[in-house]
C-alpha positions in Angstrom: -23.7 149.7 -56.0 -26.6 149.3 -53.6 -28.4 152.1 -51.8 -28.6 152.3 -48.0 -32.0 152.7 -46.2 -30.9 156.1 -45.0 -30.0 157.2 -48.5 -33.4 156.0 -49.7 -35.1 158.1 -47.0 -33.1 161.1 -48.1 -34.2 160.5 -51.7 -37.8 160.3 -50.6 -37.5 163.7 -48.9 -35.8 165.3 -51.9 -38.5 163.8 -54.1 -41.3 165.2 -52.0 -39.7 168.7 -52.3 -39.8 168.1 -56.1 -37.1 170.7 -56.8 -34.0 172.2 -55.2 -33.5 171.5 -51.5 -30.9 172.9 -49.2 -28.8 170.8 -46.9 -30.3 172.7 -43.9 -33.8 171.9 -44.9 -33.0 168.3 -45.8 -31.1 167.7 -42.5 -34.0 169.2 -40.6 -36.7 167.0 -42.3 -34.6 163.9 -42.0 -33.5 164.5 -38.4 -29.8 164.3 -39.4 -26.9 166.6 -38.9 -26.0 168.8 -41.9 -22.7 167.1 -42.3 -24.2 163.7 -42.4 -27.0 164.8 -44.9 -24.2 166.3 -47.1 -22.2 163.0 -47.0 -25.3 161.0 -47.9 -26.0 163.3 -50.8 -22.4 163.1 -52.0 -22.8 159.3 -52.0 -26.1 159.6 -53.9 -24.4 161.9 -56.4 -21.7 159.2 -57.1 -24.6 156.9 -57.9 -26.2 159.5 -60.2 -29.3 159.8 -58.0 -28.9 163.5 -57.1 -27.1 166.4 -58.5 -25.6 169.4 -56.7 -26.4 172.8 -58.0 -24.4 174.6 -55.3 -22.3 173.1 -52.4 -25.4 173.4 -50.1 -28.3 172.4 -52.3 -29.2 169.5 -54.5 -32.0 168.0 -56.6 -33.1 164.5 -57.5 -32.2 163.0 -60.9 -34.3 160.8 -63.1 -32.4 157.8 -61.8 -33.1 158.9 -58.2 -36.8 159.2 -59.0 -36.9 155.7 -60.4 -35.3 154.3 -57.2 -37.9 155.9 -55.0 -40.9 154.6 -57.0 
């Protein structure tokens, strides 16, 4: 499965945070709506690039980090 440009931008933002990031903060930094940011993160979760710790916060995985580099 390939990764979209918008998903890559979201991964870069999460990587810069280098830890847990809320959907509110992510959507603000990415200039996206919270619902769209959540949808992108769910897609990234299916690709094992991010992991959700709560419904409203996630963190990047090792696979996600390798995709950003």
